[in-house]
C-alpha positions, 0 to 999 in steps of 0.5 A: 244672748242676754244682750240680744234679748235686751236689745229686742226688749228695748226695741219693743217697749222702751221709749227713750227721751229726745230720740227718733223712735224708728232710728233708735229701733234701727240702731239699738240701745247701748246698755250701760252696766256699771260705773265707778268714779268717772268711768262707765262700763257697758254690757260688752265690757268697754270702759268709758271715760265719762266727760258729761257726768251722765247728763250734766248731773253726776257731779260727785262721780259714781260709786260714792258709798256714803250716798248709798248708805244714806239712801238705804238708811232713809229707806229703812226708816221712812221710805216715803212721806207725803208733803200733803195734809201738813205732813213732812220729814226731817231730811226735807225740812233740813234740806230746805233750810240748807238750800236757803243758807247756800243760795242768794240771800233773796231766796227764802222759800223752797218747793221740791220737784222731781227734776229740772223740767217740773221745777221750771213748770212749777216756777211758771205756775207760782209766778202766774198765781202770784200775779193773779193774787196781787191783782196784776192779771194782765201779766201773762207774757214771758221772755227767754233766750234763743237757744235756751233750754227750760225743760220739755214739759207743756209750758216750759218747752215753749220757753225752751228755744230749740226747734226739736222741742217745739215741732208738733207740740204747738209751742211756743205759745203766743205769750212766750217770746225770745231774745238773742242768745249772748253768743259771742262767737257768732255775734258782731261783738266777738271782740267787744263783750261790753257791746254784747251786754249792751245789745242784750240789755237793749233787746230785752228793754225793747221787747218788754216795751213792745209788749208793755211792761204791765203785760210781762210776767218774767224773764227766764235765763240760764247763767250759761246756756246749756243744751243750746251749745254751752254758750258762755255770756261775758262776765257782767251779762247776768248782772246787767239782765237782773238790773234791767228786769228790776228797772222794767218791773218784771220778775227775774228768774235764773235757771240753774238746773245745769249750772247750780251745785258747783258746775261753773265754779262757785256753788251757784253761778249767781254768786260770781256776779252777786245776782239775787233773783226772784226765783231760781230753779235747780236739779241735776247736781242737787242729788248728783243724779243718784235719785230724782229731785229738783227745786224752786227757790223763791223770794219772800216777796213772791211767797208773801204775794201768794200767801196774802192775796185777796183770798188768804184762805185759799189752798194753792193748788199745785203739788206732786206726790213725790215732792220733798221725797225723804230719800231724795232729800237725804241724798241731797243733804249728803251730796251737799256735804260732799261738795263742802265738807268732802272737798269736792267743790274745792277740787273742782275749782282746783282742776278747772285750769286743766280743763280750760288749758285743754280746751284752749289748746284745741283751738289749733285743730283744723276742725275747731272754730271755738272753745268756751268754758266756765268752771267744769262746763265747756264746749268745742264748736266744729266748723268747716271753715275757721276763717268764715265760721262756716258750719258743716252741712247737717246732711253730713250728720257729723254729730252722730259720726263724732259721737260714735268715734268718741265712743270707740275711743272710750270717751263719752261727751255730748255731740249736739246736732249743730256740731258743738261738743259739750263737756261737763266732767264730774267735779271729782276729776283729777289732772290725770283724768283731764290728760286722758280726756284730751288725749282721747278727744284729740284722737277722736278729732283727728279721726273725724278730720281724716274722714273723706266726707269731712275733708270734702266738706272742708274743701280739701 
């Protein structure tokens, strides 16, 4: 009866993010009750292996008591402190200093947000202010990647290049542009990574030249395209895009909301190619999802341009009530301690080969066209024909079917609408956890392959 009551209350009142309102009301909510380590338990008592870290974010796993203790202590001492009027708090100041220490050397200043979407929005606002303050009033155009995701707020949703975030929202804006995603599997350069990098450089250069470099504010990209299907660019791509932005005189912004804090191997994905962006956004792994928090890191050049513009005495009119929240900051500090002193980052690096091997082995499955991975971020792309890479017809709603079958097999992952399966296991996974993950995933894929509708779609 309690579950029935929750279902009805949810249908009547709770709006879920990125959902079909009526379809959700028809299907009903799946209520999660508890979690421990890498396991979730729903209200019916089903125990589920979480292979997606909540929403790419619970990097340190569930139930880390030290995080709970730190949050409770901070709540009892100072549950809230505004950053307005010159006020601050010890954990926020210490976390800012710690992030400057850990991120690329180009980044010296931090603005705290509530999450990733508003980190991107804040970055755009600061970039706009910077160009205005430095007399570059015409720099109003932004470039991002097809399939890229930069949040779902008013401006960032236009940089995002996924149709669902545009439909009926009147974005992208005329000043927002996109170039091709570095998608090796579905490009003419599948066996020529350097060719793909060169093509990306040329496309960005051509786009900037067509708009006029004097009119382009910035280029945004993810080191690994996340919600667009976990697209892993070839090594060297990120550095090449940075160099191109430098030569063209436009700002280079790296969105590490998903990839930051150990997800791809190093603490930040920029480290793997010695990339030093003008701005960097982060969230998710910053507090491991235990409390809301995001951040924008910026270079001293951007900070000084804003601070020392023609109206030095001006207040910079951007802020949020919960920016630099002391409880979130305290949690962030403890999460970073767990990554470093607690050995979680080292664990992730040590078990990544199990993840890579498990994904690679799946390429032999009749449904699997491609697998890709960087650190503990990966994907499996399903196709109706392995030779031609023909995708399944969207009318089959395969992603919904495979998500449900996976749940029945005690496995939680991301089933994208274009039949790409996304995985982001916690950085605390063990070899045994990966063994369980791939056993359950194999069973799920076999079940899906045996469906009559799927067999028919594959020509069987």
